[in-house]
C-alpha angles and dihedrals in degrees: 000000000000114000130189124198107209133181117239116216121209126177112263094001138095114260117273127204134254124192108204123190105178119192094201143011120221115199113196131207127202093004094157127133090234110042090208091063089066093059096086093057091045089054095049093052089046087058089064092047102267119145120202124211097244090171087074117076120250134284088052113206122221108187113210139187113251092236087076091070125083139171091202122129092229132042130191125227136167105233144027092248099084126108142182132223131194116250140174109245123204114207107200113187118175089335096309114120128217128175123226141161126250146163121235095211110199139188100229094196092055090042089065087068100036131357093201094048090050092051093048092047099052119060115253105221120222125199115238096230130065141177126226106253091227089060096056106031093095090052096044096114093059099047116110132204118211138171140181133196119206090345096308125112111257110165138013128170141141114264086230093073086077126071112273112264095249091052090051091051090048090052091052091050088055095047106035115077096213110012109197124230092243125042145129126242123200099201101206132259142259129237122280121257093252095037096243136103112252130203124209149139103242123052129182128181138173144182104217136193105204089212096057139313132049139192113228137201128184128170142156128227121220123195100221094191090058088064090067119082109260095245090054101046114116112227119256089231132020114282112231114238117262119238090255090058093057 
């Protein structure tokens, strides 16, 4: 069983602690209040060759194994074509809901073949601090999601462009045959500021209340294959035989 020990922030109080042992991760696509507001992100991933299953109703649900989630400061990948994106994360533990921030890091080359395989392959990063949902529901309309890549602004949107957390949970109850008592939900992302997918080695993200507190995330990306001498690197995909080999 995978267990995360998270800090719980409350206004005017020292941080508490939450031990979360999710049985599943549900990664959502197009979980916006207005379906049209998801089009820009759909277009930017289409520009790198990704095809979305539009024959499935939004929000689309990508069920993931929990071992794809990490709170580490560094993740390993196998190419320079991976990217992060800031997301609201719901941490549901024994029916109690907390809100966090995460990054659904994705291998964009693999995503061209399968969105769900790409999401399972790359670690989804989870921030180590959360808020009780009940403490921030009244302030939901003023919360802001932001991200940067290699020190440059990448995304910024109100949290309220996404379905409210309790609506997301209700949608999962309707679509998951046997929803566990404890799980994580990555609630989808919004388009980048310049409407294009970026690649980089340092990603930061936050869920911010302009009147006070924020939840932060910061991690580095290491291309593991680049650590192998060029003549000894295995190819990412099979190399077709040359005519002289046949």
